[in-house]
N, C-alpha and C positions, 0 to 999 in steps of 0.2 A: 308742713306743707310739701317740702322738698321730698320727704320720705314717701309720701303718697304718690307724688309724681314719678318717682323712680320705680315704685311698685307697679304703677299703671303702665309705664313704658315697658317694663319687663313682662308683664302679663300680655300686652299687645304683641310684643316680640315673640313670645312663646306661642300664642294663638296663630300668628302669621307663619311661624315655622311649621306648625302642624298642617296648616292649609297648604303651604308650599310643598311640604313633603308628600301629602296625598296627591296633589296634582302631578308632581314629578313621578311618583310611583305609578300612577295611572298611565302617563305618557310612556314610561319605560315598558310597562306591561303590554301596551298596544304594539309598541315597536318590536318587542321580542315575539309576541304572538304572530305578527305579520311575517317576520323572518322565518319562524317555525313553519307557518303555513306554506310559504314559498318553497322552503326546503322539502317539505312533505310532498308538495305537488311535483317538484322536480324529480324526486326519488320515484314517485308513482309513475311518472311519464317514462322514466328510464326502464322501470320494470315492465311496463306494458309494451314498450318498444322491443325489449329483449324477448318477451314472450311471443310477440308477433314475428320476430325474426326466426325464432326457433320453430314456430308453427309453419312458416313458409318453407324453411329449410327441410323440415320433416315431411311436408306435403308435396313439394315439387321434387320430382326426380328421386323420390325415396322408394326404391324397390321396383319391381316389375309393374308396368302399367296395367296389366290384366289383374294383378292382385289389388292394386289401388282401386280399380273399377269395382271389383268384387266387394272390397271392404266398404266403399262408399255407396254401393247399391242399396243397402238396407237403410241408409240414412234418408233416402228420398222417400 
């Protein structure tokens, strides 16, 4: 009887470990995914800001105003 009880406790412990491992892994995956998404969003924001700064720098005061008007005339 004691042998059966020991095997039953061991089996329940193993099953509990599997369930706990899956729950822990899922929580860890969500945390890592959230951090990765936040990092990607930050990098994207920095890249867009830099592209905007370059566009403003190249658009304002870049060359002769008559040339800029001539170049932009076809875009309208």
